[in-house]
C-alpha positions, 0 to 999 in steps of 0.5 A, a space after each residue: 662118241 667122246 674120246 675115252 679119258 686117259 687111264 689113271 696111273 698111281 705114282 708112289 714115292 719110294 719109302 725113305 726108310 728103305 735101304 738105298 741100292 745106290 752102290 750098285 752103279 758104282 760097284 758095277 763101274 768097279 767090276 766092269 773096269 770102266 773109266 770111272 771104276 779105274 779112276 776110283 781104284 787108282 785113287 785108292 792105290 795112290 792113297 795107300 802108296 802115299 801112306 806107305 811112303 810116309 811111313 817109310 820116311 818116318 822110319 828112314 828119318 827116325 832110324 837113319 838119323 841115329 848114326 848121324 847123331 852119333 857121328 856128330 856128337 860122340 859124347 852122346 854115343 859114349 854114354 852108358 845108360 843101364 851099363 850098355 852103350 847108347 847106340 846098342 840100346 837104341 838100335 838094338 832094343 828101342 828100334 823094335 817098339 818104334 818099328 812096331 808102332 809105325 807098322 801099327 799106325 800104317 795098318 790102322 791108316 790103310 784100313 781106315 782108307 779102305 773103309 772110307 773107299 768101301 763107304 764111298 762105293 756103297 753110298 754112290 
């Protein structure tokens, strides 16, 4: 009796339009806190820390240089726009919109970083 031919197996390619479940592996790495997941989280934290330090440097230079400017150039410190001494005007009024702007930029950049991190996790 001749040997029976092997049974045929139907192979179907994955539908290209179907959503990919590629993020499951990376998400599992994060949840299980493996070496790869830990490296990803450390990278995210390092990026956010770098953003925070850059924004703090902008504030320190922006507001910290004003007293130095007033000490070096007393004529600038003595000017009176709108009847108010310039140091009071800059440090008492203009500092708040400056701080608001830096804070807004920081939040925007951190949210973008977190969005990029989420896209990375879901894509891989």
